[in-house]
C-alpha positions as CSV (number, residue, x, y, z in Angstrom):
1,M,-168.0,49.9,-123.7
2,T,-167.2,51.2,-120.2
3,Y,-169.7,50.1,-117.7
4,D,-170.6,51.8,-114.4
5,A,-172.6,49.1,-112.6
6,F,-173.2,45.3,-112.4
7,L,-176.6,43.8,-112.2
8,L,-177.4,40.2,-111.0
9,L,-180.6,39.2,-112.7
10,S,-182.5,36.3,-111.3
11,F,-185.8,34.5,-111.1
12,G,-186.7,35.5,-107.5
13,G,-188.6,33.3,-104.9
14,P,-190.8,33.8,-102.0
15,E,-189.4,34.6,-98.6
16,S,-192.2,33.6,-96.4
17,S,-195.5,31.5,-96.5
18,A,-197.5,34.6,-97.2
19,D,-195.4,35.3,-100.3
20,V,-195.9,31.9,-101.9
21,M,-199.2,32.4,-103.8
22,P,-198.4,36.0,-104.8
23,F,-195.1,34.8,-106.2
24,L,-196.8,31.9,-108.0
25,R,-199.3,34.3,-109.6
26,N,-196.4,36.5,-110.8
27,V,-194.8,33.4,-112.4
28,V,-197.8,32.4,-114.4
29,R,-199.1,35.9,-115.1
30,G,-200.6,36.0,-118.6
31,R,-201.2,32.2,-118.7
32,N,-204.5,30.4,-117.8
33,V,-203.2,28.3,-115.1
34,P,-205.9,26.9,-112.7
35,V,-205.8,28.0,-109.1
36,A,-205.9,24.3,-108.1
37,R,-202.5,23.8,-109.8
38,L,-201.0,26.8,-108.0
39,E,-202.3,25.5,-104.7
40,E,-200.6,22.1,-105.4
41,V,-197.4,23.8,-106.2
42,A,-197.6,26.1,-103.1
43,H,-197.6,22.8,-101.0
44,H,-194.1,22.0,-102.2
45,Y,-192.9,25.1,-100.2
46,E,-194.0,23.4,-97.0
47,H,-191.0,21.0,-97.5
48,C,-188.7,24.0,-97.7
49,G,-189.7,25.9,-94.6
50,G,-192.4,27.8,-96.4
51,K,-190.0,29.7,-98.5
52,S,-187.5,29.5,-101.4
53,P,-183.7,29.6,-100.8
54,I,-183.0,31.5,-103.9
55,N,-183.1,35.0,-102.6
56,D,-180.8,34.2,-99.7
57,Q,-178.4,32.4,-102.1
58,N,-178.3,35.5,-104.3
59,R,-177.5,37.7,-101.4
60,A,-174.6,35.4,-100.4
61,L,-173.5,35.3,-104.1
62,I,-173.4,39.2,-104.1
63,T,-171.3,39.3,-100.9
64,A,-168.8,36.8,-102.6
65,L,-168.8,38.7,-105.8
66,E,-168.1,42.0,-104.0
67,A,-165.1,40.4,-102.3
68,E,-163.9,39.0,-105.7
69,F,-164.5,42.3,-107.4
70,R,-162.4,44.0,-104.7
71,S,-159.5,41.5,-105.0
72,R,-159.4,42.2,-108.8
73,R,-159.9,46.0,-108.5
74,I,-163.2,45.7,-110.5
75,E,-164.9,49.0,-109.4
76,L,-168.4,48.3,-110.2
77,P,-171.3,48.6,-107.6
78,I,-173.5,45.4,-107.7
79,Y,-177.2,45.7,-108.0
80,W,-179.8,42.9,-107.9
81,G,-183.1,42.5,-109.6
82,N,-185.7,39.6,-110.1
83,R,-188.2,38.6,-112.6
84,N,-190.9,37.3,-110.2
85,W,-190.2,38.6,-106.6
86,H,-188.6,41.5,-104.7
87,P,-186.3,43.2,-105.5
88,L,-188.3,43.3,-108.7
89,L,-186.2,44.3,-111.9
90,V,-188.2,47.4,-112.6
91,D,-187.5,48.7,-109.2
92,T,-183.9,48.0,-109.5
93,V,-183.8,49.9,-112.9
94,R,-185.4,52.9,-111.2
95,R,-182.7,52.7,-108.5
96,L,-179.9,52.5,-111.2
97,H,-181.4,55.6,-112.9
98,T,-181.6,57.4,-109.5
99,D,-178.0,56.6,-108.8
100,G,-177.0,58.0,-112.1
101,R,-176.0,54.7,-113.8
102,K,-175.8,54.8,-117.6
103,N,-174.3,51.5,-118.8
104,V,-175.0,48.5,-116.8
105,L,-173.7,44.9,-117.3
106,A,-176.1,42.2,-116.4
107,L,-175.8,38.5,-115.8
108,A,-178.8,36.2,-115.5
109,T,-178.5,33.2,-113.2
110,S,-179.2,30.8,-116.1
111,A,-176.5,28.9,-117.8
112,Y,-178.3,27.8,-121.0
113,S,-179.9,29.1,-124.1
114,S,-183.7,28.9,-124.0
115,Y,-186.8,31.1,-123.8
116,S,-187.0,31.3,-120.1
117,G,-183.3,31.0,-119.5
118,C,-182.2,33.7,-121.9
119,R,-184.7,35.4,-124.3
120,Q,-187.3,36.1,-121.5
121,Y,-184.6,38.0,-119.5
122,L,-183.9,40.1,-122.6
123,D,-187.6,40.9,-122.7
124,D,-187.7,41.5,-119.0
125,I,-184.9,44.1,-119.4
126,E,-186.7,45.9,-122.2
127,R,-190.0,45.9,-120.4
128,A,-188.4,47.3,-117.1
129,R,-186.6,50.0,-119.2
130,S,-189.7,51.1,-120.8
131,D,-191.2,51.9,-117.5
132,V,-188.4,54.1,-116.5
133,A,-187.8,57.5,-118.1
134,D,-184.2,57.8,-119.4
135,A,-183.4,54.4,-118.2
136,P,-179.8,53.2,-118.3
137,R,-178.6,50.8,-121.1
138,L,-178.5,47.2,-119.8
139,T,-176.3,44.7,-121.6
140,K,-176.8,41.1,-120.9
141,I,-174.0,38.6,-120.7
142,P,-174.7,35.6,-123.0
143,P,-175.3,32.1,-121.5
144,F,-172.1,30.8,-119.9
145,W,-172.8,26.9,-120.2
146,N,-169.4,26.3,-121.8
147,H,-167.3,28.6,-119.6
148,P,-164.2,26.6,-118.3
149,R,-164.9,27.8,-114.7
150,Y,-168.6,26.7,-114.8
151,L,-167.6,23.4,-116.1
152,A,-164.9,23.0,-113.4
153,A,-167.5,23.9,-110.8
154,T,-170.0,21.3,-112.1
155,I,-167.4,18.7,-112.3
156,D,-166.3,19.3,-108.8
157,R,-170.0,19.2,-107.4
158,V,-170.5,15.7,-109.1
159,R,-167.1,14.6,-107.9
160,D,-168.0,15.5,-104.3
161,A,-171.3,13.6,-104.6
162,L,-169.6,10.5,-106.0
163,A,-167.3,10.5,-102.9
164,G,-165.0,8.1,-104.7
165,Q,-167.8,5.5,-105.3
166,R,-169.0,4.2,-108.6
167,A,-172.6,5.3,-109.4
168,R,-175.0,5.9,-112.2
169,V,-175.1,9.7,-112.7
170,L,-178.4,11.3,-113.8
171,F,-177.8,14.8,-115.2
172,T,-181.1,16.6,-114.7
173,A,-182.5,19.9,-116.0
174,H,-185.9,21.6,-116.1
175,S,-188.0,20.2,-119.0
176,I,-189.3,22.6,-121.7
177,P,-191.9,22.0,-124.4
178,L,-190.5,20.2,-127.5
179,A,-191.5,23.1,-129.8
180,M,-189.4,25.4,-127.7
181,A,-186.5,22.9,-127.5
182,R,-186.4,22.6,-131.2
183,A,-185.9,26.4,-131.7
184,C,-182.9,26.7,-129.3
185,D,-179.8,25.0,-128.2
186,Y,-180.9,24.1,-124.7
187,E,-181.0,20.3,-125.2
188,S,-177.7,20.1,-127.1
189,Q,-175.9,22.4,-124.6
190,L,-177.1,20.2,-121.6
191,R,-175.8,17.0,-123.4
192,A,-172.4,18.7,-124.1
193,V,-172.0,19.7,-120.6
194,A,-173.1,16.2,-119.3
195,G,-170.7,14.6,-121.7
196,Q,-167.7,16.8,-120.6
197,V,-168.5,16.0,-116.9
198,A,-168.8,12.3,-117.7
199,A,-165.4,12.3,-119.5
200,A,-163.6,14.3,-116.8
201,L,-164.9,11.9,-114.1
202,D,-164.6,8.6,-116.3
203,L,-168.3,7.9,-115.7
204,A,-169.3,4.4,-116.7
205,A,-173.0,5.0,-116.7
206,W,-174.8,8.2,-117.1
207,D,-178.0,9.8,-118.6
208,V,-179.5,13.2,-119.3
209,V,-183.1,13.3,-117.8
210,Y,-185.6,16.0,-117.1
211,Q,-187.8,17.2,-114.3
212,S,-190.4,19.7,-113.2
213,R,-192.6,19.7,-116.5
214,S,-195.9,21.5,-116.4
215,G,-198.5,22.3,-118.9
216,P,-201.3,20.1,-120.4
217,P,-200.5,16.4,-120.7
218,T,-201.3,16.7,-124.5
219,Q,-198.3,19.0,-125.0
220,P,-195.1,17.1,-125.6
221,W,-192.0,18.2,-123.5
222,L,-188.5,17.1,-123.3
223,E,-188.1,13.5,-121.9
224,P,-187.5,11.2,-120.1
225,D,-188.8,12.5,-116.9
226,I,-186.5,11.5,-114.0
227,L,-189.2,9.5,-112.2
228,D,-190.2,7.6,-115.3
229,H,-186.6,7.0,-116.0
230,L,-185.9,5.6,-112.6
231,K,-188.7,3.2,-112.9
232,S,-187.6,2.0,-116.3
233,I,-183.8,1.4,-116.1
234,D,-182.0,-1.7,-114.6
235,R,-181.8,-0.8,-110.9
236,P,-178.3,0.3,-110.1
237,D,-176.9,0.1,-106.5
238,R,-176.3,3.7,-106.4
239,I,-177.2,6.8,-108.4
240,V,-176.1,10.6,-108.2
241,M,-178.7,13.2,-109.2
242,A,-176.7,16.1,-110.7
243,P,-179.0,19.2,-111.3
244,I,-176.8,20.7,-114.0
245,G,-179.7,22.7,-115.4
246,F,-179.9,24.8,-112.2
247,V,-177.4,27.4,-110.9
248,S,-178.7,27.4,-107.5
249,D,-181.3,25.5,-105.4
250,H,-184.8,26.2,-106.6
251,V,-187.9,24.6,-105.1
252,E,-187.8,22.4,-108.3
253,V,-184.5,21.0,-106.9
254,L,-185.5,20.7,-103.3
255,Y,-188.9,19.2,-104.0
256,D,-188.7,17.4,-107.3
257,L,-185.3,15.7,-106.5
258,D,-184.8,15.8,-102.7
259,V,-188.4,14.8,-101.9
260,E,-190.1,13.0,-104.9
261,A,-187.1,11.4,-106.6
262,M,-185.5,10.5,-103.3
263,A,-188.8,8.9,-102.1
264,L,-189.0,6.9,-105.3
265,C,-185.4,5.7,-104.9
266,Q,-186.1,4.5,-101.4
267,T,-189.2,2.6,-102.7
268,L,-187.1,1.0,-105.5
269,G,-184.2,0.1,-103.1
270,I,-181.6,2.5,-104.8
271,E,-179.1,4.4,-102.8
272,A,-179.3,8.0,-104.0
273,V,-177.3,11.2,-103.5
274,R,-178.1,14.6,-104.9
275,A,-175.1,16.7,-106.0
276,Q,-175.0,20.4,-105.1
277,T,-175.7,23.0,-107.6
278,V,-172.8,25.3,-108.5
279,G,-174.3,28.2,-106.3
280,M,-171.4,29.4,-104.2
281,H,-168.6,27.4,-105.6
282,T,-165.4,29.3,-105.8
283,E,-165.1,28.7,-109.5
284,F,-168.5,30.0,-110.2
285,V,-167.8,33.2,-108.4
286,R,-164.5,33.6,-110.3
287,M,-166.3,32.9,-113.5
288,V,-168.7,35.8,-112.9
289,A,-165.8,38.1,-112.3
290,D,-164.0,36.8,-115.5
291,L,-167.0,37.6,-117.6
292,V,-167.2,41.1,-116.1
293,A,-163.5,41.7,-116.7
294,T,-163.2,40.2,-120.2
295,P,-164.7,41.6,-123.5
296,F,-167.5,39.3,-124.9
297,A,-169.9,39.2,-127.7
298,E,-173.2,40.9,-126.4
299,C,-176.2,38.5,-126.0
300,P,-178.2,39.3,-129.2
301,A,-181.9,40.0,-129.1
302,G,-182.6,37.1,-131.4
303,H,-180.3,34.6,-129.6
304,C,-183.2,32.5,-128.2
305,P,-186.9,32.2,-129.4
306,R,-189.8,33.9,-127.9
307,G,-192.1,31.6,-125.9
């Protein structure tokens, strides 16, 4: 198929303190989440200047992609739409329609297969298209967890954090309910990426751990939680926290790792470093251009389970 536009599809994040609660309500819409829980999470943003960095990072990524597209003569205008905050996907689909775009290639900023990282974006696309008469066709690129350039960027970020020193590496990702994990390849893909990074860097000690779980305590989620794991292991002199489950910095990275996990490491007497997310790594930017320029199997509607 010939495409006439590229869409960067992302989670979105609040850009001021006033945006935080409306954003969180968007995130949990349709779920019975107590206001007290939203207020608790809202306080996390105070450690990040009252906003999320994700929208600014997406703007920077778009600028880098525009330059990469020009260098490869990929003549596709780049659009951007979010699930939970402005620019909202439905507004971007309206803009695509107004601009006369018919066939749009979309990439979601999530590397792995899961409901929230893949299937929900497919649902978002169909919901947005249903709100726009004669909406353009949107084709979502499949999860890219095993793309060589994504792996190269991930390896490079962990190598930089190690800085030539030996350390125990904790590969971390957002936890999901066990029932959801059993119905998709999220856990196996994370372990495969961690294993490839560990092999490339000849790591002596490493673990896959999880963070940022929510929901009732009675509902089982993927474990171990990073905080519980830090308390249970023989205390290493040094650890590197590598958030391989996140493409760019979310508040879950900035608060759950940079604040909570770092504070626990200090209490336990462990030197800790957090590896950067792949974000603006040159190999990640080139990967996106590769995916745009190379034919691929379309992300199928049944690829990941519904939530």
